[in-house]
C-alpha positions in Angstrom: 0.0 0.0 0.0 1.2 3.5 -0.8 0.5 6.1 1.9 1.3 9.8 2.1 1.1 11.8 5.3 0.6 15.5 5.1 1.2 17.8 8.1 1.8 21.4 8.9 4.2 22.9 11.4 4.5 20.8 14.5 6.9 20.6 17.4 5.0 18.2 19.6 2.4 15.4 19.6 1.3 15.5 16.0 4.8 15.3 14.6 5.7 12.5 17.1 2.6 10.6 16.1 3.2 10.9 12.4 6.9 9.9 12.8 5.9 6.7 14.7 3.3 5.8 12.1 5.6 6.3 9.2 8.4 4.4 10.9 6.3 1.3 11.7 4.3 1.2 8.5 7.5 1.5 6.4 9.1 -1.3 8.4 6.0 -3.4 7.7 6.6 -3.0 3.9 4.3 -0.2 3.0 5.5 2.7 0.8 5.5 5.8 2.9 5.8 9.5 1.9 5.6 12.6 4.2 4.9 16.1 3.0 5.3 19.0 5.4 7.5 22.0 6.4 11.3 21.6 6.2 11.5 22.8 9.8 9.2 20.1 11.0 11.4 17.5 9.2 14.4 19.0 11.0 12.7 18.6 14.3 11.5 15.0 13.8 13.9 13.6 11.3 11.2 12.2 8.9 13.7 12.1 6.0 16.1 9.9 8.0 13.6 7.1 8.5 14.4 4.0 6.4 11.9 3.5 3.5 10.3 7.0 4.0 10.4 9.7 1.3 10.0 13.3 2.4 9.0 16.4 0.4 9.1 19.9 1.8 6.0 22.1 1.7 5.8 25.1 4.0 2.1 25.6 4.7 2.4 28.4 7.3 -0.4 28.9 9.8 -2.9 31.3 8.3 -5.3 31.4 5.4 -4.4 33.7 2.5 -4.0 34.1 -1.3 -0.9 31.9 -1.2 -3.0 28.9 -0.5 -4.0 28.5 -4.1 -0.3 28.0 -5.0 0.1 25.6 -2.0 -2.8 23.5 -3.3 -1.3 23.3 -6.8 2.1 22.4 -5.3 0.7 19.7 -3.0 -1.4 18.3 -5.8 1.8 17.8 -7.8 3.7 16.2 -4.9 0.8 13.8 -4.2 0.8 12.9 -7.9 4.5 12.2 -7.8 4.1 9.8 -4.9 1.1 8.1 -6.5 -0.5 7.1 -3.2 -3.5 4.9 -2.4 -4.2 6.9 0.8 -3.5 10.5 1.6 -3.7 11.0 5.4 -3.7 14.7 6.6 -3.1 15.6 10.2 -4.8 18.8 11.6 -7.0 21.5 10.3 -4.4 23.4 8.2 -3.0 20.3 6.5 -6.4 18.8 6.1 -7.8 21.8 4.3 -4.9 22.1 1.8 -4.9 18.3 1.3 -8.7 18.2 0.7 -8.5 20.9 -2.0 -5.5 19.2 -3.6 -7.1 15.7 -3.6 -10.5 16.9 -4.8 -9.0 18.6 -7.8 -6.8 15.6 -8.8 -7.5 13.6 -11.9 -6.8 10.3 -10.1 -8.1 10.7 -6.6 -6.7 8.7 -3.7 -8.7 8.1 -0.6 -8.5 11.0 1.9 -8.2 10.5 5.7 -8.1 13.5 8.0 -7.0 13.2 11.6 -8.2 15.9 14.1 -5.8 16.3 17.0 -7.2 19.6 18.3 -10.4 21.5 18.5 -11.3 24.8 16.9 -11.0 27.5 19.5 -11.2 30.8 17.6 -13.7 33.6 18.6 -15.7 35.9 16.4 -14.9 36.0 12.7 -12.0 33.6 13.2 -14.3 31.1 15.0 -16.7 31.2 12.1 -13.9 30.5 9.6 -12.7 27.6 11.7 -16.2 26.1 11.9 -16.4 26.4 8.2 -13.1 24.6 7.7 -14.2 21.9 10.2 -17.4 21.4 8.2 -15.6 21.2 4.9 -13.2 18.5 6.3 -16.0 16.6 7.9 -18.1 16.4 4.7 -15.2 16.2 2.3 -12.9 13.5 3.8 -13.5 9.8 3.1 -12.8 9.2 6.8 -12.3 11.5 9.8 -10.3 10.2 12.7 -10.5 12.0 16.1 -7.8 11.7 18.8 -10.5 11.9 21.4 -14.2 10.9 21.4 -15.4 14.5 21.7 -13.6 15.3 18.4 -15.4 12.3 16.8 -18.8 13.5 18.0 -18.0 17.0 16.8 -17.1 15.7 13.3 -20.3 13.7 13.1 -22.3 16.7 14.2 -20.8 18.7 11.3 -21.8 16.1 8.7 -19.0 13.5 8.6 -20.3 10.3 7.0 -17.6 8.3 8.7 -15.8 9.4 11.9 -14.0 7.2 14.3 -11.8 7.4 17.3 -8.1 6.5 16.9 -5.7 7.4 19.7 -2.3 8.9 19.3 -0.2 6.6 21.4 2.7 7.6 23.6 6.2 6.8 22.5 7.8 3.8 24.3 8.7 4.8 27.8 11.8 3.2 29.1 12.0 2.4 32.8 14.3 4.8 34.7 16.4 3.0 37.4 15.9 4.4 41.0 19.5 5.4 41.1 19.1 7.6 37.9 15.9 9.1 39.3 17.7 10.0 42.6 20.6 11.5 40.6 18.2 13.7 38.6 16.5 14.8 41.7 19.9 15.6 43.4 21.0 17.6 40.3 17.8 19.6 40.3 18.1 20.3 44.0 21.7 21.5 43.6 20.8 23.7 40.6 17.7 25.3 42.2 18.5 25.1 45.9 15.7 23.1 47.4 15.8 20.5 50.2 15.9 16.8 50.2 12.3 16.6 51.5 10.8 19.0 49.0 7.8 17.8 46.9 8.6 18.2 43.2 5.6 19.1 41.1 6.2 18.7 37.4 4.4 20.0 34.3 5.5 19.1 30.8 4.3 21.1 27.8 4.9 24.1 25.7 4.4 27.4 27.4 1.4 28.4 25.2 -2.2 29.6 25.7 -3.7 26.1 25.5 -1.6 24.9 28.5 -3.1 27.7 30.8 -0.1 28.2 33.0 -1.7 31.4 34.4 -4.0 29.1 36.2 -1.0 27.4 37.9 0.4 30.8 38.9 -2.9 31.7 40.6 -2.8 28.3 42.4 0.7 29.1 43.7 -0.8 32.2 45.3 -3.3 30.0 47.2 -0.6 27.6 48.2 1.6 30.4 49.5 -1.2 31.8 51.5 -1.7 28.3 53.0 2.0 28.3 54.2 3.7 26.1 51.6 7.3 27.1 51.5 9.6 27.4 48.5 13.0 28.8 47.5 13.6 31.6 45.0 11.7 31.2 41.7 13.7 31.0 38.5 12.3 32.4 35.4 15.0 31.8 32.8 16.2 35.1 31.3 14.3 37.0 33.9 16.7 35.7 36.6 16.0 34.5 40.1 13.3 36.0 42.3 14.0 36.4 46.0 11.6 36.5 48.9 9.6 33.4 48.2 9.0 33.2 51.9 8.7 30.8 54.8 6.1 30.2 57.5 6.2 32.2 60.7 9.1 30.9 62.8 6.8 30.5 65.8 5.5 27.3 64.2 7.3 24.1 64.8 9.1 22.6 61.8 7.2 19.4 61.9 3.9 21.3 61.5 4.9 23.2 58.5 3.4 22.2 55.1 6.0 20.6 52.9 8.3 22.7 50.7 6.9 22.7 47.1 9.0 23.1 44.0 7.3 23.5 40.6 9.1 22.6 37.4 7.8 23.3 33.9 9.7 21.5 31.1 9.1 22.5 27.4 9.7 25.0 24.7 7.8 28.4 24.9 5.9 30.9 22.9 8.0 33.9 24.0 5.2 36.3 24.4 3.2 33.9 26.5 6.3 33.1 28.6 6.9 36.8 29.2 3.3 37.2 30.4 3.6 34.2 32.8 6.9 35.4 34.1 5.4 38.8 34.8 2.4 37.3 36.6 4.7 35.2 38.8 7.0 38.2 39.5 4.0 40.3 40.6 2.7 37.6 42.8 6.1 36.8 44.4 6.7 40.5 45.1 3.7 40.8 47.3 3.3 37.4 49.0 5.2 34.2 49.8 4.8 31.6 47.0 6.4 28.2 46.2 9.3 28.2 43.8 8.7 28.0 40.1 11.4 27.0 37.6 11.2 27.0 33.8 13.5 24.3 32.4 13.0 25.0 28.7 13.1 22.1 26.1 14.5 18.9 27.7 15.5 15.5 26.3 15.3 13.8 29.8 11.5 13.9 30.4 11.5 10.2 31.5 14.1 11.1 34.2 12.2 14.2 35.2 9.0 12.1 35.6 10.8 9.6 37.7 12.3 12.2 39.9 9.0 14.1 40.5 6.4 13.5 43.2 3.4 15.0 41.4 2.5 15.5 37.7 0.1 18.3 36.8 -1.7 19.2 33.5 -3.5 22.5 33.5 -4.6 22.6 29.8 -7.7 24.3 28.7 -8.3 21.3 26.4 -6.4 18.2 25.3 -7.3 15.4 23.0 -5.0 12.7 24.3 -1.8 14.3 25.6 1.3 12.2 25.0 3.0 13.7 28.0 0.1 12.6 30.2 0.3 9.1 28.8 4.0 9.1 29.7 3.2 10.2 33.2 0.6 7.3 33.5 3.1 4.8 32.2 5.8 6.0 34.5 3.5 5.9 37.4 3.1 9.4 38.7 0.4 10.8 41.0 -1.5 13.0 38.5 -3.7 16.1 38.8 -5.3 17.2 35.5 -8.1 19.4 34.2 -11.1 17.3 33.1 -11.3 18.4 29.5 -11.4 16.8 26.1 -10.0 13.3 26.1 -8.2 13.7 29.5 -11.2 12.5 31.5 -11.4 9.2 29.6 -7.6 8.8 29.5 -7.0 9.3 33.3 -10.3 7.9 34.7 -9.8 7.1 38.4 -6.0 7.0 38.1 -5.6 10.6 39.1 -7.4 13.7 40.5 -9.4 15.5 37.9 -10.5 19.1 38.4 -12.6 21.6 36.4 -10.9 23.7 33.7 -9.4 26.9 35.0 -10.2 26.2 38.7 -7.1 27.4 40.4 -8.6 26.9 43.9 -9.3 23.2 43.2 -5.8 22.8 41.7 -4.2 24.3 44.8 -6.3 22.1 47.1 -5.4 19.0 45.2 -1.7 19.8 45.2 -1.8 20.7 48.9 -3.6 17.4 49.8 -1.2 15.2 47.9 1.9 17.1 49.0 1.0 16.3 52.6 -0.1 12.7 52.0 2.7 10.4 50.7 0.6 7.2 51.0 -2.2 8.8 48.9 0.5 9.8 46.3 1.7 6.2 46.2 -1.9 4.9 45.8 -2.5 7.2 42.8 0.9 6.3 41.4 0.0 2.7 41.4 -3.3 3.3 39.7 -1.6 5.4 37.1 1.0 2.7 36.4 -1.8 0.1 36.0 -3.7 2.3 33.7 -0.6 3.1 31.7 0.1 -0.6 31.2 -3.2 -0.9 29.4 -2.7 1.9 26.9 -2.2 1.0 23.3 1.4 1.5 22.1 2.5 3.0 18.8 2.7 -0.3 17.0 -0.9 -1.2 18.2 -2.2 2.0 16.7 -0.2 1.5 13.5 -1.7 -2.0 13.0 -5.2 -0.6 13.6 -4.6 2.2 11.1 -3.5 -0.3 8.4 -6.7 -2.2 8.9 -8.6 1.0 8.4 -6.7 1.9 5.3 -7.4 -1.6 3.8 -11.1 -1.2 4.5 -11.1 2.1 2.6 -9.4 0.7 -0.5 -11.5 -0.1 -3.5 -12.4 -3.8 -3.9 -10.0 -5.7 -6.2 -11.7 -7.8 -8.9 -10.0 -10.8 -10.5 
């Protein structure tokens, strides 16, 4: 079978998902092509995969007059690959692929995967709904990375819409010694104590991740007496005065020291806003420490070293980082949105979207209750063991592709 994947700019879950599919399907003997921006290839290394052909097409992020040329260019690239299946990932790639395929003389089957929901407001929101409707009605098959996306596609007129998860990459066990070494290195770098409770978040500093909610929760935790060292905000430098409880309290009655770590790349404007929000808060009241780690290649070690894992997103389909936390066996607190609720189930604490008070209460509860953390960690590990892996998803997708192919006679 000849398959072409089309994707726009990606630095996270979509690119990771496409790379895994291309790798596994090419290894199974299928002919694979990937069309997308050169920078996305640089990030994920599509062109280095055995048996995978890559063609560069920079789609950008916004609609405009240049899209007509993009459609023509993509149509030519698709024709040169000669695929049976064109599988586009995301709204942007889906729209350009739909227009290219529908104007081709020899039309392959078109599959569109939705990994995110439309979130625009006003005129932009109306345009996004229009694109969603075109994709739902125009694709031979719509795949949603969460069941709410599937329901959305069906509501907009999709004749065939199904759930297909984006599976987490393989998570290798981290030896206890390595986890302790990571923890010791972080403690030395950021100046926190051996008994500190490390709270980890992994994800790009971007509007969808809603880190302002976390900053507000830090304010509640500071007011409740949770200690922390100086916060570190990258280029903004260290912030002093993160505070301690009144010395009249005995040490054994103090709430545990909390240290918050955020690992991931950043939209610089959003990062600047979050930094300023934290600075303003720390200047007027005691707050736990917050450290931005930037992009990291040791997420497994960070997960193993952390005591709590939090996800504050406004919405997620099926976050790969959350799957990694489940597989690793972390005590999890996450917003109950999109596919997160069905992914986590009872293996973590779920809170309402943007509820900073509930977030602070859950963190405070688990920080002070190690047995409860261990219980949730065990539940997470058990649930993580049941998640489909990348190869399982690849096999299911091949079955779907085969179903879409025209019947062969003779």
